[in-house]
N, C-alpha and C positions, 0 to 999 in steps of 0.2 A: 576382386573379392566375391563377386556374384557367382563365379564359376565353381566355387566351393560347395554351393548348395544345390547343384543341379540334381534332379531326380526325374523319373519317368512317370507320366500320367497318361494312361490309355495309349502307350506306345510312343508318346511324344515327350521330349525333354523339356523340363521346366526348371528355370533358374531361380524362381521365386520361392523363398523359404516361407512356409506358412506360419511358423512360429514368430518370425520377425514381423510379418504382415499383421497377424492378429494381436500380437502383444502391443504393437504401436496403435492398432485400432482400439483396443480395450482401454489403454492409458488415456487416449484422447477423448474417448467417450466419457470417462470419469471427469476429466477437466471440462468437457462440454457441459456436463450437468452442473459442475461447480460454477462455471461462468454464467450459466442461466440463472442459478440461485442468486448470485451477486447482483445481476442485472435486475431481477424481479424485486429483490429486497431493496435495492437502491431506488427503483421507481416507486414502490409502495411508500418508502420512508419520505421520499421527496414530495409525493402527492399529499401525504398526511401532514407534512409540515407547511403545506400551502404554497410551496415553491418560494422563489425569491421574487418579491414584487418588482414589476418593471419600473415603478416609480421610485424605488428605493435608491439610495446613493451607493449601492453595492457596485464595485467596479469589476472588471474581468478577472482580476487576481482573486477576489473574494469568491467569484463563481468557481474558479479553478480549484480553490482549496475548501470548498464546501464538501463535507464528508459524504453526503449522499451522492453528490456529483462524482466524487472520486470513486465511490463504490460502483456507480453505473459505468464509468469509464473502464475500470478494471474488469468489470463483467463483460463489456463489449469486446475489449481486446482479447480476453481469455476465450470468449465465445468464438470469435472469428479465427483465431490462431488454431485452437483445438478442432474447430470445424474443418479447417483446411487439412489438418493432420488426419482427422477421422475419415473424411471423404476420400482424401488422397490415398490413404493406405487401403481402404475398403475397395475403392474402384480402380486402384493401381494407376492413379493419375500422376504423371511425372511433373506436370506444371504445379499442381497443388503441393506435392511433396517438396519440390524445389523451393517454393515460397515458404513452406513450413520450416524447413531446416535453416533457411536463410534468416527468417525472423528469430528463431531460437538462438542461432549463432550471434546475431546482432544483440539480442537481449543479454546473452551470457557475457559478451565482451563489454557491454555497457555496465553490467554489474561489477565486473573486475576493475574497469577503469574508475568507477565511482569509489570503490573500496580503496584503491591505490591513492586517488586524489584526496580522500578523507584523511588517510594516515600521513600523507606528505604535507597537506595544507590543513591540518586539524584545527588549529587556532582560528584561521580565517573562515573555515567551513562552519565551525560552531557559532562564530559571531554572525555570519550570514543567516544561519538557521534561526538564531534567536531573533534577529530583526524580521525575518520572514513570518515567524509565528506571531510576533508583536503586531505586524501590519495586517495580519489575516485573522487568526483565531482569537486574539485578544480583542480586536475591534469588533469581530462578529459576535462576541459573547452577549447573549440575551437579546440579540436582534431577531426580528421576525424573519422566518425562513432559515434560520441558523440554529434551530433548537438542538440538532445533533451535535453541532460544534460546542454548544453550551454544556451538554451532558458529557461530551468527551473531555473538555477542559476540567470539569469538576471531577470526573473519574481519575484523570491523570494526577491532579493535584492531591486528591485524597490518597491514592495508592502509593505515590512516590514521595509524599510529604514535602511538597514543593509549592512555590507560588510564583506565577509568571514565568515567561521563558528564560529570563536572566535573573530577575529579582522581583520582589513584591512591588517595587516602584514602577514596573512596566504597566501596571494596571491603570495608570493615569492616561494611557492611550485610549482606554474605553470611555465612551461618553457618560456612562453611568457613574464611573469611579474617578472621573477626571478631577484634577485639582484646579482646573480653570476657575477664575472668579465668577464666571457666568453660571457655573454649576452650583445651584443653591440647594440641591437635594441632600438629604441626610447621608446618602451614600458617597458624597463627594470625598475624595482622598481616602476612600476605603478600598477593600479588596473583597472578592467573593468569599462566601462562607466556607468554601472548600479549602481555603488557605489556612483556616484556623486550626490551632493545635487541639482545642477542645470545642467542637461544634455543638456538643450537648451539655454546655455548662449550665444551662437552665434546668433541663430535665433529661434523663437518659433517653426518653422516647421522643423528645422534641429537639429539632435542629434550630439553633439560634442563628438565623440568617443575618443578623446585625453584628455578629461577633467580630467582623473585620472592619467595622466603620472607623474612619479616621486614622487608620494604621499608617498611612503614608506620611502623616504629619510627625510621626515619631522617629526617633533615631533607630538605627539598625538593632542596637542592643535592646531598646525598649520594645520594638516591634517583635523581636525574636521571642519574647515571653508570650506573645499572643498568637502569632502566626508563624508559618514556616517561611523563612527568608531565602532559602536556597532556590535557585532557578531550576525549572523543570528540565531544561536541556542538560545541565550538569548532573542533575539527579538521574536522568535516564542513562547518561553515559556511565555513571557510577554503577547503576544497576546492571548494565551490560558487562562492565568489567568484573563485577563480583560474580557474574554467572557466565563468564567468557567461554567456559568449556561447553556448556549447553548451546550457546549461540554459535560456537564454532561447529559443533556437530550438525546443527540445523542448517547453517550456511553450506557446509560441505555436502550434506545430503541433497540439498536443492541443486547445487552445482553438478553433482554426480548424476542426478536424475536428468538434468538438462543435457549433459554430455551423452548419456545413454540414448535419450530421445533423438538427439542430432545424429548419433551414430546409426541408430536403427533406420531413421528416415533416409539417410545417405545410402545405407546398404540396400534398402528396398528400392530406392531410386535407381541404383546401379543394376540391381537384378532385373528390374523392369526393362531397362534399356538393353540388357543382354538378351532378354526374352524377345524383345521387339527386333533386335538384330538377327536373332535366330530365325524368327518367322519371315523376315525379309529375305534371308538367304534361302530358306525353303521355297518361298514363292518364286524366287529367281531360278531355283533349281528345276522346279516343275514347270 
């Protein structure tokens, strides 16, 4: 493939196509900036939240699913992969380019496998996702160091008109809304205000944070008059299905971009090897 792009510079043949080189370089520079922004944003958000106290009961799973930690991890991965692609293409480094297209290929295959597994084992996957959210985001809600998780859950429940990962009863897993006899708080057996159908039932400009108190003690029909009883996982899947065309376009666009990046990196890698082979032959000739 590399031989198709040979040209002469100063009387010498070059197999390296400059369009391929700098297109890959520019794309990775953009993602390098995006990765840096994610990392900086994650670090700032994490520091402002006070971090997760070492003496807290937060386990490793809670650390892993802390939104600021996820943001930092995504930033670090994007930063290192795009840095490898940027430096590898700019400096024509075959080792970095090989690492770059290997990681992109692995990422692409992982995405495809995850999509296939989701559709094949949809019911089991949905159940596991609901349990995962219940044991992480629901438990983290309103805990110190997890303010971003609290805001995220409130946002999702407001936007999707849902409550809890599977149903409003999942909120008993949270210590503030637990129905345990030891919980004597007014919030016991309640749900967050973001689950309420009418959060502003007192005044248009005032949110009634107690609108979900005692809801878990009611039957589903009774609770449905006050709060949303649909689980957020089902609500999210329904939202995706209702806008499947847009999500399909987005997924295909990402997949095509990844394939183009892999193709460009592999092409440049081949062209650099062709160039090195030519230089080696010239050195042996002279």
